[in-house]
SEFILO-818135 format. One record per residue (C-alpha): x, y, z. Coordinates in steps of 0.2 Angstrom, whole numbers, plus 2048, in hexadecimal, padded with zeros to 3 digits. Example, Ala and Ser with C-alpha at 12.3 -4.5 7.8 and 13.67 -1.06 7.14 Angstrom:
   c1   c2   c3
  83E  7EA  827
  844  7FB  824
END
This chain:
   c1   c2   c3
  9F4  F46  D28
  9FE  F43  D18
  A0C  F3B  D22
  A01  F2E  D29
  9F9  F2B  D18
  A0A  F28  D11
  A0E  F1D  D20
  9FF  F12  D1D
  A03  F11  D0B
  A14  F09  D0F
  A0E  EFE  D1D
  9FF  EF6  D12
  A0A  EEC  D06
  A14  EE6  D15
  A05  EDF  D1E
  A00  ED6  D0F
  A11  ECE  D0D
  A12  EC9  D20
  A11  EB6  D20
  A12  EA7  D2C
  A22  EA7  D36
  A28  EB9  D32
  A2D  EC4  D40
  A22  ED3  D41
  A2E  EDD  D4B
  A39  EDF  D3C
  A2B  EE8  D33
  A26  EF1  D42
  A37  EF9  D43
  A36  EFE  D31
  A25  F06  D34
  A2D  F10  D42
  A3B  F16  D37
  A2E  F1C  D2A
  A24  F26  D37
  A28  F39  D37
  A27  F3B  D4A
  A29  F4E  D49
  A19  F4F  D3F
  A11  F43  D4B
  A15  F4F  D59
  A0F  F5E  D4F
  9FE  F55  D4C
  9FD  F50  D5E
  9FF  F62  D63
  9F1  F68  D57
  9E4  F5B  D5C
  9E1  F4F  D69
  9D5  F47  D5E
  9E1  F44  D51
  9EE  F3D  D5D
  9E1  F31  D63
  9DD  F2C  D51
  9F0  F2A  D4E
  9F3  F1F  D5D
  9E4  F15  D59
  9EB  F12  D47
  9FB  F0D  D4E
  9F3  F01  D5A
  9E8  EFA  D4C
  9F8  EF8  D41
  A01  EEF  D4F
  9F2  EE4  D53
  9F2  EDF  D40
  A04  EDA  D41
  A01  ED0  D51
  9F2  EC8  D4A
  9FB  EC2  D3A
  A0A  EBD  D44
  A00  EB2  D50
  9F8  EA9  D42
  A08  EA6  D39
  A12  E9E  D48
  A0F  E94  D57
  A1E  E9A  D60
  A1C  EAD  D63
  A2E  EAF  D6A
  A3A  EBB  D60
  A4C  EB4  D5F
  A59  EC1  D5C
  A6A  EBA  D55
  A78  EC5  D56
  A89  EC5  D4D
  A83  EB9  D3F
  A83  EBF  D2D
  A7C  EB8  D1D
  A6E  EAE  D25
  A62  EB1  D16
  A6E  EAB  D09
  A66  E9D  CFF
  A57  E9D  D0B
  A48  E92  D06
  A36  E95  D09
  A2F  E83  D0A
  A36  E7F  D1B
  A36  E86  D2D
  A48  E8C  D30
  A43  E95  D40
  A46  E85  D4A
  A58  E87  D46
  A59  E98  D4E
  A4D  E92  D5C
  A5A  E84  D60
  A68  E90  D5F
  A5F  E9B  D6B
  A5B  E8D  D77
  A6E  E88  D78
  A74  E99  D7A
  A67  E9E  D87
  A64  E8E  D91
  A73  E82  D8F
  A7E  E81  D9E
  A8D  E86  D94
  A83  E91  D88
  A8D  EA1  D8B
  A9D  E97  D86
  A96  E91  D75
  A9E  E99  D67
  A93  E9F  D58
  A9F  E98  D4B
  A9F  E87  D54
  A8C  E86  D53
  A8C  E8A  D41
  A99  E7D  D3D
  A90  E70  D48
  A80  E74  D3E
  A89  E72  D2D
  A90  E62  D33
  A7F  E5B  D38
  A78  E60  D27
  A86  E57  D1E
  A84  E48  D29
  A71  E48  D25
  A76  E41  D14
  A79  E31  D1C
  A89  E2E  D12
  A99  E2B  D1C
  AA3  E31  D0D
  A9B  E42  D0D
  AA4  E4C  D1B
  AA6  E5E  D21
  AB7  E65  D24
  ABA  E74  D2F
  AC8  E7F  D29
  AD5  E77  D35
  AD0  E65  D2F
  AD3  E69  D1C
  AE6  E69  D1E
  AE5  E58  D26
  ADB  E51  D17
  AE8  E58  D0B
  AF6  E4F  D15
  AED  E3F  D14
  AEC  E3F  D01
  AFD  E46  CFD
  B0B  E41  D09
  B12  E40  D1A
  B09  E43  D2B
  B0A  E3D  D3D
  B00  E2F  D43
  AFE  E1C  D44
  AFD  E18  D31
  AEB  E12  D2E
  ADD  E16  D22
  ACD  E19  D2B
  ABB  E18  D25
  AA9  E16  D2B
  AA0  E06  D2A
  A90  E00  D33
  A91  E10  D3D
  AA2  E0D  D44
  AB3  E14  D40
  ABD  E06  D39
  ACE  E03  D32
  ACD  E01  D1F
  ADF  DFC  D1E
  AEF  DFE  D29
  AFD  E05  D1E
  B0C  DFB  D1B
  B1B  DFD  D27
  B12  E09  D33
  B0E  E08  D46
  AFC  E01  D41
  B02  DF3  D36
  B11  DEE  D42
  B05  DEF  D51
  AF9  DE3  D4B
  AEB  DEF  D45
  AE1  DE6  D38
  AD5  DEB  D2A
  AC3  DEB  D30
  AC7  DEE  D42
  ABA  DFA  D4B
  AC2  E08  D55
  AB7  E09  D65
  AC3  E14  D70
  AD2  E1F  D6E
  ADC  E21  D7E
  ACE  E1A  D88
  AC2  E27  D82
  AB3  E20  D77
  AB0  E26  D66
  A9E  E2C  D69
  A9A  E2E  D56
  AA0  E26  D46
  AAB  E35  D41
  ABB  E31  D38
  AC1  E43  D3A
  ABF  E43  D4D
  AC7  E32  D4E
  AD6  E38  D44
  AD8  E47  D4F
  AD8  E3C  D5F
  AE4  E2F  D57
  AF1  E3C  D51
  AFD  E44  D5C
  B0F  E49  D60
  B1B  E3D  D58
  B22  E31  D64
  B13  E31  D70
  B08  E22  D73
  AF6  E20  D6E
  AEB  E11  D74
  ADD  E0A  D68
  ACF  DFF  D6E
  ACB  DF4  D60
  ABD  DE7  D5C
  AC3  DDB  D4E
  AB8  DD2  D42
  AB0  DC3  D4A
  AB5  DC8  D5C
  AA9  DCC  D6A
  AB6  DD3  D75
  AC0  DE3  D71
  AD3  DE5  D74
  ADF  DF3  D77
  AEF  DF7  D6C
  AFC  E03  D70
  B04  E0C  D62
  B12  E19  D61
  B0F  E27  D55
  B1B  E2A  D47
  B1D  E35  D38
  B13  E2B  D2B
  B19  E2A  D19
  B0B  E22  D0E
  B14  E13  D06
  B11  E10  CF4
  B18  E00  CEC
  B24  DF2  CEE
  B27  DE2  CE4
  B31  DD2  CE5
  B34  DC2  CDC
  B2B  DB2  CE1
  B2F  DA1  CDB
  B3C  DA7  CCF
  B31  DAE  CC2
  B22  DB6  CCA
  B21  DC8  CCF
  B18  DCC  CDF
  B13  DDF  CDE
  B0C  DE7  CED
  B03  DF7  CEA
  AFF  E00  CFA
  AF7  E10  CF4
  AF2  E19  CE4
  AFA  E29  CE8
  B03  E35  CDD
  B14  E2B  CDE
  B0C  E1A  CD8
  B0C  E1C  CC5
  B1F  E1F  CC4
  B23  E12  CD1
  B18  E05  CC8
  B21  E0A  CB7
  B32  E06  CBF
  B2B  DF6  CC6
  B24  DF1  CB5
  B34  DF4  CAC
  B3D  DE9  CB8
  B30  DDB  CB7
  B31  DDB  CA4
  B44  DDC  CA4
  B45  DCE  CB1
  B3B  DC2  CA6
  B2E  DBF  CB3
  B20  DB3  CAD
  B11  DB9  CB8
  B0C  DC6  CC5
  B03  DC6  CD5
  AFB  DD7  CD7
  AF9  DDA  CE9
  AEC  DE7  CEE
  AE9  DE1  D00
  AE7  DEF  D0C
  AE8  DFC  CFE
  ADB  E09  D03
  ADB  E12  CF2
  AE0  E23  CED
  ADF  E2C  CDD
  AD3  E25  CCF
  ADE  E2C  CC2
  AED  E22  CC9
  AE3  E12  CC8
  ADE  E15  CB6
  AF0  E19  CB2
  AF6  E09  CB9
  AE8  DFF  CB1
  AEF  E04  CA1
  AFD  DF8  CA3
  AF1  DE9  CA3
  AE5  DEE  C95
  AE5  DF3  C83
  AE0  E05  C80
  ACD  E0A  C82
  AC8  DFC  C8E
  ABC  E03  C9B
  AC3  E03  CAC
  AB5  E0B  CB6
  AA7  E18  CB3
  AA1  E26  CBE
  A8E  E27  CBF
  A87  E38  CC5
  A76  E3C  CCC
  A70  E44  CBC
  A73  E34  CB2
  A83  E3A  CAA
  A91  E2D  CA9
  AA3  E30  CA7
  AAE  E21  CA1
  AC0  E1E  CA5
  ACA  E14  C99
  ADB  E0C  C98
  AE8  E16  C8F
  AF9  E0E  C92
  B06  E03  C8B
  AFC  DF3  C8E
  B0D  DEA  C92
  B04  DDD  C9D
  AF4  DDB  C93
  AF9  DC8  C90
  B02  DC6  CA0
  AFC  DB8  CAD
  AF6  DC2  CBC
  AEC  DBF  CCB
  AE6  DCC  CD8
  AE7  DCB  CEB
  AD9  DD5  CF4
  AD2  DD6  D06
  AC7  DE1  D10
  AD4  DEE  D10
  AD3  DF0  CFD
  AC8  DFF  CFA
  AC4  E0C  CED
  AD1  E0D  CDF
  AD7  DFC  CE4
  AC6  DF5  CE1
  AC5  DFE  CD0
  AD5  DF6  CCA
  AD1  DE5  CD0
  ABF  DE6  CC9
  AC5  DEC  CB8
  AD2  DDE  CB7
  AC4  DD1  CBB
  AB7  DD8  CB0
  AC2  DDB  CA1
  ACE  DCD  CA2
  AC6  DC0  CAD
  AD4  DC2  CB9
  AD2  DB9  CCA
  AD0  DC2  CDA
  AD7  DB8  CE9
  AD5  DBC  CFC
  AC6  DC4  D05
  AB8  DCF  D00
  ABD  DE1  CFD
  AB7  DF1  D07
  AAA  DF7  CFB
  AAE  E0A  CF9
  AA8  E0F  CE8
  AA3  E21  CE7
  AAB  E31  CE1
  AAE  E40  CED
  AB1  E52  CE8
  AB8  E5F  CF4
  AAE  E6F  CF4
  AB6  E7E  CFD
  AAA  E8A  D07
  AAD  E9C  D09
  AB6  E9B  D1A
  AC3  E8D  D15
  AB8  E7F  D1B
  AB4  E71  D0F
  AA8  E64  D0B
  AAE  E53  D04
  A9E  E4E  CFB
  A99  E3E  CF1
  A94  E43  CE0
  A94  E33  CD6
  A96  E20  CD7
  AA2  E14  CCF
  A9B  E07  CC3
  AA6  DF9  CBD
  AA7  DF4  CAB
  A9A  DE6  CAE
  A8E  DF2  CB6
  A93  DEC  CC8
  A91  DF9  CD6
  AA0  DF9  CE2
  A98  E04  CF0
  A92  DFA  CFF
  A95  DEA  CF6
  AA8  DE8  CF3
  AAF  DDB  CE8
  AAD  DC8  CED
  ABD  DBF  CE8
  ABD  DB0  CDC
  AC7  DA6  CE8
  AC4  DAA  CFB
  AD3  DA7  D06
  AD3  DAE  D18
  AE2  DB2  D23
  AE0  DAC  D35
  AE8  DB2  D45
  AF3  DA3  D45
  AF9  DA6  D33
  AFE  DB8  D39
  B07  DB1  D48
  B10  DA4  D3E
  B14  DB1  D30
  B0B  DA8  D23
  B01  DAF  D14
  AF5  DA2  D0D
  AEE  DAF  D02
  AFE  DB3  CF9
  B02  DA0  CF9
  AF1  D9D  CF0
  AF5  DAB  CE3
  B06  DA3  CDF
  AFE  D93  CDC
  AF1  D9A  CD0
  AFE  DA4  CC6
  B09  D94  CC5
  AFA  D8B  CBD
  AF8  D99  CB0
  B0A  D99  CAC
  B0B  D86  CAA
  AFC  D86  C9E
END
């Protein structure tokens, strides 16, 4: 009987650890492995009484497991998940993760297309749902195939219509149509809500899915169903897809001595292009500048800080990043300050976002420079890309931006000092009342 004594000594601590929601089959299998079945047979041959005792013991042990299991769970069904590894990595004990596997089993077993469901797609769907539960439209899960698209958006050239998209009020919206692209030429405006793509509704506020549907083969047509601000009726716009090169900067002379500088993106090309424009402006004996940040959806924070260095003396606070632990990182000007005393006004609209809002806000906070136009988008958080082990990524909000005067951009935007709207009639007549007002204000400053 020493084999059964050893067996019971091994089982006893297991019965003590068995808790609510733990599958007893796992332990029962371990018990079966430990049993020396050859010895059992020998004992059975020697004594029927012994065999009865052994069988009774096994029954009692099994009953003990069953009793503990019944008390620990309301659903006595055992779900076996095949082909999934690392399911215990980072597991916690203060929530019931079994409902995840129960839902998995229901889908695979009962859904009409359950046999077609791919395990990896279910995992990605669960991760995406977990990320979305943060309630932050800027925190996004990218499958491996989506990561390349994100890199293309930041760095350079891609096929599409040329519009920066975002999420607002649970809609996919146009943050800004990019300069000289199908979107801007076709009449897409900042703030337009995208309801359908090619007559297929966008069922959820998901920028990645919207971009996938909008992009396509160069030269093909895509139809967007848009709802513009203030309108109750949607309208369709047909756009032909092109290879999109993100524009950066252009400038021209207005009223003989005023530089109108349009900065379309804070991409990696912007510092050098602004440097070239700045030299030309200074050599051209300009008297003032209209810095036009309308429909500039942002870009790299470091680029915005670099360009800000032209307008301030060293060590002026441009913006601060505030993290969840209270840590704060301050970004300061560190440039030539060549335009620190230069008369300037800034044009903004609802397509001005992120880095645009940082530069515009810093100019107003530190130099009382007037903002003219419309309220900005209100994107004022910091995202970081974290790679997962299979090449998928999570773009995650890790901090918020705080302006020099303590103002929070996120969700609020910047309200202009002088509000000027552009109407549909202005667009049809090719008029720009915002720029006209900005030139008037600059002229007043020059004439002082």
